[in-house]
C-alpha positions in Angstrom: 39.3 -13.3 8.2 38.5 -9.6 8.9 34.9 -8.6 8.7 35.1 -5.8 6.1 32.1 -6.5 3.8 29.0 -8.5 4.0 29.0 -11.2 1.4 25.8 -13.1 0.5 27.4 -16.3 1.9 28.1 -14.6 5.3 26.6 -16.8 8.0 25.5 -13.8 10.1 25.0 -11.0 7.5 23.6 -8.3 9.8 26.2 -8.7 12.6 29.0 -8.9 10.0 27.8 -5.6 8.6 27.5 -4.2 12.1 31.1 -5.0 13.1 32.4 -3.8 9.7 30.8 -0.4 10.4 32.0 -0.5 14.0 35.6 -0.9 12.7 35.2 1.8 10.2 36.0 5.5 10.6 32.3 6.2 10.6 31.1 3.8 13.4 28.2 6.1 14.2 26.5 4.8 11.1 25.4 1.8 13.1 22.8 4.1 14.6 21.0 3.8 11.2 20.7 0.1 11.8 18.7 0.2 15.0 15.0 0.0 15.4 12.8 2.5 17.4 12.5 0.1 20.3 16.2 -0.9 20.3 17.7 -2.2 23.6 21.2 -3.6 24.1 23.7 -4.8 26.7 27.5 -5.0 26.0 29.4 -6.7 28.9 33.0 -5.6 28.3 35.8 -7.3 30.2 39.4 -6.4 29.8 40.5 -9.1 32.3 40.7 -9.6 36.0 37.6 -9.3 38.1 36.1 -6.2 36.5 33.8 -5.7 33.6 31.6 -2.8 32.4 28.0 -3.4 31.3 27.0 -0.8 28.8 23.2 -1.0 28.3 20.1 0.8 27.4 18.6 2.2 24.1 19.6 4.6 21.4 20.9 7.3 23.7 23.1 4.9 25.6 24.4 3.4 22.4 25.4 6.9 21.3 27.3 7.2 24.6 29.0 3.8 24.1 30.2 4.9 20.7 31.5 8.2 22.0 33.7 6.5 24.6 35.2 3.8 22.4 38.8 3.8 21.2 38.6 4.3 17.5 40.8 2.7 14.9 42.6 0.4 17.4 40.6 -2.8 17.4 39.1 -4.9 14.7 36.4 -7.6 14.9 36.9 -10.9 13.1 34.3 -13.6 12.5 35.2 -17.0 13.7 31.7 -18.6 13.2 28.2 -17.3 12.9 24.6 -18.3 12.1 21.3 -16.8 11.3 17.8 -18.3 11.7 14.8 -16.2 10.9 15.2 -12.8 12.6 18.0 -14.0 15.0 21.8 -14.0 14.4 24.7 -15.3 16.5 28.3 -14.3 16.0 31.4 -15.7 17.6 34.3 -13.4 17.0 37.8 -12.3 18.0 38.9 -8.8 18.7 42.4 -7.9 17.5 44.6 -5.0 18.3 47.2 -4.4 15.5 46.4 -7.9 14.2 47.1 -9.6 17.6 44.2 -11.4 19.3 43.1 -9.5 22.4 39.7 -11.0 23.3 36.9 -13.3 22.2 33.3 -12.0 22.0 29.9 -13.4 21.3 27.1 -11.4 19.9 23.4 -12.1 19.4 20.9 -9.9 17.6 17.2 -10.1 17.0 16.1 -8.1 13.9 12.7 -6.5 13.2 10.8 -7.3 10.0 12.5 -4.4 8.2 16.0 -5.8 9.0 16.9 -3.3 11.8 18.2 -4.6 15.1 15.7 -4.6 18.0 17.8 -6.5 20.6 21.6 -6.8 20.9 23.6 -8.7 23.5 27.4 -8.8 23.4 29.8 -10.4 25.8 33.6 -9.9 25.5 36.5 -11.4 27.5 40.2 -11.8 27.1 40.2 -14.9 29.4 39.4 -17.4 26.6 40.7 -17.1 23.1 39.4 -19.5 20.4 42.4 -19.1 18.1 
């Protein structure tokens, strides 16, 4: 199921909206969803022994967004949960509809609903579908 809209019944509503924006032509709109004290790490593996750790705050997220391939990959929810200000998201990255990698994401939101902490890990080594 592609993550294209956040439904009230979505088990991880913030992260579902985040990935829907990330897949959109205007991915930079996710910057509107981050808090002033935002920090993140995205461990991105394409296979083999290497991985890249993108990490930092707002400026580094802007750099991450600038280097991404746009319009080639989509993020799909497999399962998710939310408890208080924390969300977990297990998903699949697809390229042209074909599963490419599995990822997990966790987010902690501030009281206003913006993300304070974001941790994402991605690997093609284990597919859940």
